[in-house]
C-alpha positions in Angstrom: 118.5 102.2 75.6 116.6 105.5 75.0 114.3 103.6 72.7 113.7 101.0 75.2 112.8 103.6 77.8 110.5 105.4 75.4 108.7 102.3 74.7 108.1 102.0 78.5 107.0 105.5 78.7 104.6 104.9 75.9 103.0 101.9 77.6 102.6 103.1 81.2 102.7 106.8 80.7 105.3 109.4 81.7 104.3 110.0 85.2 104.6 106.3 85.8 108.3 105.8 84.4 110.5 107.1 87.0 114.2 107.8 86.1 116.8 109.5 88.1 116.0 111.5 91.3 115.3 109.9 94.5 114.5 106.4 94.0 115.5 105.0 97.4 111.9 103.9 98.2 112.4 101.2 95.6 116.2 100.8 95.8 116.7 100.2 99.7 115.2 97.1 101.3 113.2 97.3 104.5 116.1 96.2 106.7 118.4 98.7 105.0 120.9 96.1 104.2 120.7 96.2 100.4 121.3 99.7 98.5 120.8 99.1 94.8 120.7 101.3 92.0 117.8 101.0 89.3 117.8 101.8 85.7 114.4 103.0 86.2 111.2 102.2 88.1 108.1 101.4 86.0 104.6 101.2 87.4 102.1 99.6 85.2 98.5 99.8 85.9 97.0 96.5 84.8 98.1 93.2 83.7 98.3 94.1 80.0 100.6 96.8 80.7 102.9 94.5 82.7 103.1 92.1 79.8 103.9 95.1 77.5 106.8 96.1 79.8 108.1 92.5 80.2 107.9 92.0 76.4 109.9 95.1 75.9 112.6 94.1 78.4 112.7 90.6 76.8 113.4 92.2 73.5 115.9 94.5 74.9 117.7 92.0 77.2 116.9 94.2 80.3 116.8 92.5 83.6 113.6 92.9 85.7 113.2 93.1 89.7 109.4 92.5 90.4 108.4 94.4 93.5 105.3 94.3 95.6 105.0 96.1 99.0 108.9 95.9 99.5 108.7 94.4 102.9 110.8 91.4 102.2 113.7 90.4 104.5 116.1 88.6 102.2 116.9 91.1 99.4 114.7 89.4 96.9 112.9 92.7 95.6 115.9 95.1 95.6 118.0 95.8 92.5 121.7 95.4 92.4 124.1 98.2 92.3 124.8 97.8 88.5 122.1 100.6 87.5 121.2 98.1 84.8 118.1 96.4 86.5 114.4 97.7 85.9 112.2 97.9 89.1 108.7 96.6 88.0 106.5 97.9 90.9 102.9 96.4 91.0 101.4 98.6 93.7 99.1 100.2 91.1 97.6 96.8 90.6 95.6 97.0 93.8 92.0 95.9 93.1 89.9 93.4 94.6 88.5 92.0 91.5 85.8 89.6 92.7 84.4 88.0 95.8 82.5 84.7 95.2 80.8 84.0 98.5 79.2 80.8 97.4 82.6 79.5 96.2 84.3 80.7 99.2 86.9 82.6 96.9 88.3 86.0 96.2 90.3 87.3 93.1 92.6 90.3 93.7 95.3 91.9 91.8 98.8 91.1 92.8 99.4 94.6 94.2 96.5 94.5 96.6 97.9 95.1 100.0 97.0 92.1 102.2 95.1 94.0 104.8 92.9 95.5 102.1 92.1 92.1 100.9 91.4 90.8 104.5 89.2 93.9 105.2 87.2 93.0 101.8 86.8 89.3 102.8 85.5 90.7 106.1 83.1 93.0 104.6 81.4 90.0 102.8 81.3 88.0 106.1 84.2 85.9 105.3 87.9 85.3 106.5 91.0 85.5 104.5 93.3 83.8 107.1 96.8 84.8 105.8 98.0 87.0 108.6 101.6 88.7 108.9 102.9 91.4 111.0 103.5 93.5 107.6 100.0 93.1 106.4 99.4 96.7 106.3 102.0 97.1 103.6 102.9 93.7 102.1 100.9 92.7 98.9 99.1 89.4 98.2 101.4 89.0 95.0 104.6 89.4 97.3 103.1 86.9 99.8 102.7 84.3 96.9 106.0 85.1 95.3 107.7 84.1 98.7 105.1 81.6 100.0 104.6 83.7 103.1 103.6 82.0 106.3 102.5 84.0 109.3 100.6 83.3 112.6 97.9 80.9 111.3 99.9 78.3 109.3 99.2 75.8 111.9 95.5 75.8 110.9 95.2 77.2 107.4 98.6 76.5 105.8 101.0 79.0 104.0 100.1 81.3 101.1 100.5 78.4 98.9 97.6 76.4 100.5 95.4 79.5 100.3 95.9 79.9 96.6 93.7 78.2 93.9 94.7 80.2 90.8 97.1 82.7 89.4 97.5 85.0 86.5 101.0 85.2 85.4 103.0 87.3 83.0 105.8 85.2 81.5 109.3 85.9 80.9 108.4 86.3 77.2 105.6 88.8 78.0 102.9 86.4 77.4 99.5 86.4 79.9 98.7 83.0 81.4 95.3 83.2 82.8 95.2 80.6 85.5 92.7 82.2 87.8 90.7 79.1 88.6 88.5 79.0 91.5 88.5 75.2 91.4 89.6 72.9 94.2 89.9 70.1 92.1 91.5 70.2 88.7 93.9 67.4 87.7 94.5 68.6 84.0 98.2 68.1 83.6 101.0 69.9 85.7 99.7 72.4 88.4 101.6 75.4 86.9 100.8 77.9 89.6 102.9 76.0 92.1 106.0 76.7 89.8 105.3 80.5 90.4 104.5 80.4 94.1 107.5 80.8 96.0 109.8 81.4 93.0 110.5 85.0 94.1 110.0 86.6 90.8 112.6 84.5 89.1 110.3 82.8 86.7 107.6 85.2 85.8 105.4 88.0 87.2 102.3 87.2 89.3 99.6 89.9 88.4 96.5 88.3 89.9 95.6 85.6 92.4 92.4 83.6 93.5 92.5 82.9 97.2 90.6 80.6 99.4 88.2 82.2 101.9 86.5 80.7 105.1 83.4 81.3 107.2 84.2 83.7 109.8 84.7 82.0 113.5 81.9 82.8 115.9 84.2 82.8 118.7 87.8 83.4 119.4 89.8 83.1 122.6 93.5 84.0 123.2 95.6 83.0 126.1 98.9 84.2 127.3 101.0 81.6 129.1 104.2 81.4 130.8 106.2 78.2 130.6 109.4 77.2 132.4 111.2 76.1 129.2 110.9 75.4 125.3 110.6 71.7 126.2 107.6 72.5 128.2 106.2 74.7 125.5 106.3 71.8 123.2 104.5 69.8 125.9 101.9 72.6 126.0 101.5 72.3 122.3 100.7 68.7 122.4 98.2 69.3 125.1 96.7 72.3 122.9 96.1 69.8 120.1 94.5 67.3 122.3 92.2 69.9 123.9 91.5 72.3 121.1 91.9 70.1 118.0 91.1 71.6 114.7 90.1 74.9 116.5 93.7 75.7 117.4 94.7 78.4 114.9 97.8 79.9 116.6 100.6 79.0 118.9 103.5 81.4 119.2 106.6 81.5 121.4 108.6 84.5 122.6 111.8 84.3 124.4 112.8 86.5 127.3 115.1 88.8 125.4 112.6 89.2 122.5 110.1 90.6 125.3 112.8 92.7 126.9 113.3 94.3 123.5 109.6 95.3 123.2 109.6 96.5 126.9 112.6 98.8 126.0 111.3 100.1 122.6 107.6 100.0 123.1 107.1 100.9 127.0 103.5 101.6 126.2 102.8 97.9 125.7 102.2 96.1 128.8 103.6 92.7 128.5 101.4 90.1 130.6 102.7 87.9 133.4 106.4 88.0 132.8 108.9 90.6 134.2 112.6 90.8 133.4 114.1 89.4 136.6 116.8 86.7 137.0 114.3 84.3 138.6 112.4 83.9 135.2 115.2 84.6 132.8 114.8 81.3 131.1 111.0 81.2 130.9 109.2 81.2 127.4 106.1 83.1 126.9 103.4 81.4 124.7 100.5 83.0 122.8 97.5 80.5 122.2 94.7 81.1 120.1 91.6 79.0 119.4 88.8 79.9 116.8 85.5 78.0 116.5 82.0 78.1 115.1 80.5 77.3 118.5 79.7 79.6 121.2 82.3 81.8 123.0 81.3 80.2 126.2 82.4 76.8 125.1 85.6 78.0 123.4 86.3 79.5 126.8 85.8 76.4 128.6 87.9 74.4 126.4 90.8 76.8 126.6 90.4 76.9 130.5 90.4 72.9 130.5 93.7 73.1 128.4 95.3 75.7 130.8 94.4 73.5 133.9 95.7 70.4 132.4 98.9 72.2 131.4 99.4 73.6 135.1 98.9 70.0 136.5 101.5 68.8 134.1 103.9 71.5 134.9 103.8 72.7 131.4 103.3 76.4 132.4 103.7 78.6 135.6 100.9 81.0 134.8 98.4 82.2 132.4 95.9 84.9 131.4 93.0 84.5 129.4 91.6 87.4 127.0 88.1 88.7 128.1 87.4 90.4 124.9 88.7 91.0 121.4 90.7 94.3 122.4 92.6 92.1 125.0 93.3 89.6 122.5 94.5 92.2 120.0 96.8 93.8 122.5 98.5 90.3 123.0 98.8 89.9 119.4 100.3 93.3 119.1 103.0 92.4 121.5 103.9 89.5 119.6 104.0 91.3 116.2 106.0 94.1 117.8 109.1 91.9 118.2 110.6 92.6 114.7 110.1 96.4 114.9 111.7 96.6 118.4 114.7 94.4 117.1 115.1 97.0 114.2 115.1 99.7 116.7 117.7 98.1 118.6 119.9 97.9 115.6 121.3 95.6 112.7 120.9 91.9 113.8 121.6 88.5 112.4 118.1 87.0 111.2 117.4 83.4 110.9 114.2 82.0 109.4 114.4 78.3 110.2 112.1 75.4 110.4 112.5 72.1 112.4 110.6 69.4 113.5 108.8 70.6 116.5 110.0 67.6 118.6 113.6 68.8 117.8 113.3 72.4 118.8 114.3 72.2 122.4 117.5 70.1 121.5 118.4 72.5 118.8 118.1 75.5 120.8 120.2 74.0 123.7 122.9 73.0 121.6 122.9 76.2 119.2 122.6 78.5 122.3 125.7 77.0 123.8 127.6 77.0 120.7 126.8 80.7 120.1 127.6 81.7 123.7 131.0 80.1 123.2 131.6 81.6 119.6 130.3 85.0 120.4 130.4 85.9 124.1 127.6 88.4 125.2 125.5 88.0 121.9 121.8 88.0 122.8 119.3 85.4 121.4 116.1 86.9 120.3 114.2 83.6 119.8 110.4 83.9 118.9 108.1 82.6 116.3 105.5 80.0 115.2 106.3 76.9 117.4 102.9 75.4 116.1 104.3 74.7 112.7 108.0 74.5 113.7 109.2 78.0 112.5 111.5 79.9 114.6 113.2 83.4 114.1 116.2 82.5 115.8 117.9 85.9 115.8 121.2 87.2 117.2 121.6 90.7 118.4 124.8 92.3 119.1 125.9 92.4 122.9 124.7 95.3 124.8 127.0 98.3 124.1 128.4 97.0 121.0 128.1 98.7 117.6 125.4 96.7 115.8 126.8 97.4 112.4 130.3 96.4 113.3 129.0 93.1 115.0 127.2 92.2 111.9 130.2 92.6 109.6 132.4 90.8 112.0 130.2 87.9 113.0 127.4 87.4 110.5 129.3 84.7 108.3 130.3 82.6 111.6 126.9 82.9 113.1 125.2 81.8 110.2 127.3 78.8 109.5 127.0 77.7 113.1 123.2 78.0 113.1 122.6 76.6 109.6 125.0 73.7 110.2 122.9 72.9 113.6 119.6 73.3 111.6 120.8 70.6 109.1 122.1 68.4 111.8 118.5 68.4 113.2 116.7 67.9 109.9 115.5 71.3 109.5 115.5 74.1 106.6 117.5 77.4 106.8 114.5 79.3 105.1 110.9 78.8 106.4 108.9 81.5 105.3 111.2 84.5 104.2 112.5 82.9 101.0 116.0 82.8 99.6 116.4 86.1 97.8 119.8 87.4 97.3 120.7 87.0 101.1 120.8 83.1 101.2 121.7 82.0 97.5 125.1 80.5 99.0 123.0 78.5 101.6 120.8 77.1 98.9 123.7 75.8 96.9 125.2 74.3 100.0 122.3 72.6 101.7 120.0 71.5 98.8 120.8 68.0 97.2 122.5 68.5 93.8 119.6 66.6 92.2 117.3 69.3 93.6 119.4 72.2 92.2 119.5 70.5 88.7 115.8 70.5 88.7 115.5 74.0 89.7 117.9 75.2 87.2 116.3 73.2 84.5 113.0 75.0 85.5 114.6 78.3 85.4 116.3 77.5 82.0 112.7 76.4 80.5 110.6 79.3 81.7 113.3 82.1 81.6 115.9 81.1 79.0 117.2 84.6 78.8 117.7 85.1 82.4 115.9 88.4 82.7 113.7 87.5 85.6 115.1 88.8 89.0 118.7 87.4 88.1 120.9 86.6 91.2 118.1 85.9 93.5 117.5 82.2 94.8 119.7 80.4 92.2 123.5 81.4 91.9 124.0 80.4 88.4 122.6 81.8 85.2 120.0 79.6 83.5 122.3 79.0 80.4 124.4 75.9 80.3 
């Protein structure tokens, strides 16, 4: 093992191989649920160094845990407790390599922070529409490894839809240069899609070419209050009809989610709603429209939508942003919900997707089942209604120890929620991935033929099983 570590030290330099000491920044996940112990942390500075590190691991049979911004929510980037897994941090691969304005593309290192990439695109007068609450710390490589979603999937798609090409270090330490900026290329299998969403289990993404878009000339945001989830779904249909392709965001926030924001971020002023019994079941909706036309025209379209929704009893009240600062404050409230939950204490998270038409029935059924199974539990329901993705989270009853609640009820709650998701034709993982947290669920809910194909791909690309073992798939790649 000492020879192996010496080889890594020669590759990346002594200061970028961390052994012993306080490695908690790499060993504990963002939710503080997973506490691992790494053999070492290695921080290569370029793709060639990544390839050399992976090649050394392949030769020594050492397992690798690739890590980007370390903001994942399912334990996919945290080493296990064995002390035998090497954390490969990509944070030094942080360059914006190139912006091709004529081709509407940008090429970045995998460790480039998403917000840095967004700002570089903005500096060129263009838009990188991938937008997440963690964009100030998550990385583009991590976004692609988990096929991240975010708030603008409704219009622009997931990370997968925004990626045109990848650079990948294979499990054998070879470099695949697939950084194409082409939108049409039917030369055999589209290999990038094997690595997007694979959570580091097939190879290490080191670079990506992403789609860019013209900046919208006008953006209008509305905060609406609806009497129910069913009304919110009807409001979404009206938004599609009135706003068409300009509809970029449609988010829902349940009353408990906003109550937590009020409690833990009192400096944020939540529009319209107040925590009273009279509006206890109301749902807040955040609607955004972005267009290349004049702002006056965009506002007229949004106003027409809100008037039509009021006439059809889809909403009870609404507020329209007057400027960019007001719009940003509205979005900040929505994006503060996960942090408010974290401050409230450990909670049972569900990142689920369903047909939009099934969401009201799913929530009514599952709310009732949870109320019976875990009396007093608080449902923190919010998310991207526009694309059918809910963060249907369960918080401990008021006054209950959150850690104890998690230990006692997580398995029961998960089984209840995921069975209901399956009955309604949904998925137990919409945008966070499988990681270590949901391995059993993948085995249970994916069809056997799908699991066999996944294992065949894993065996073909990582026959030694060194790439992020124990994540996504429960079984080793060997027959």
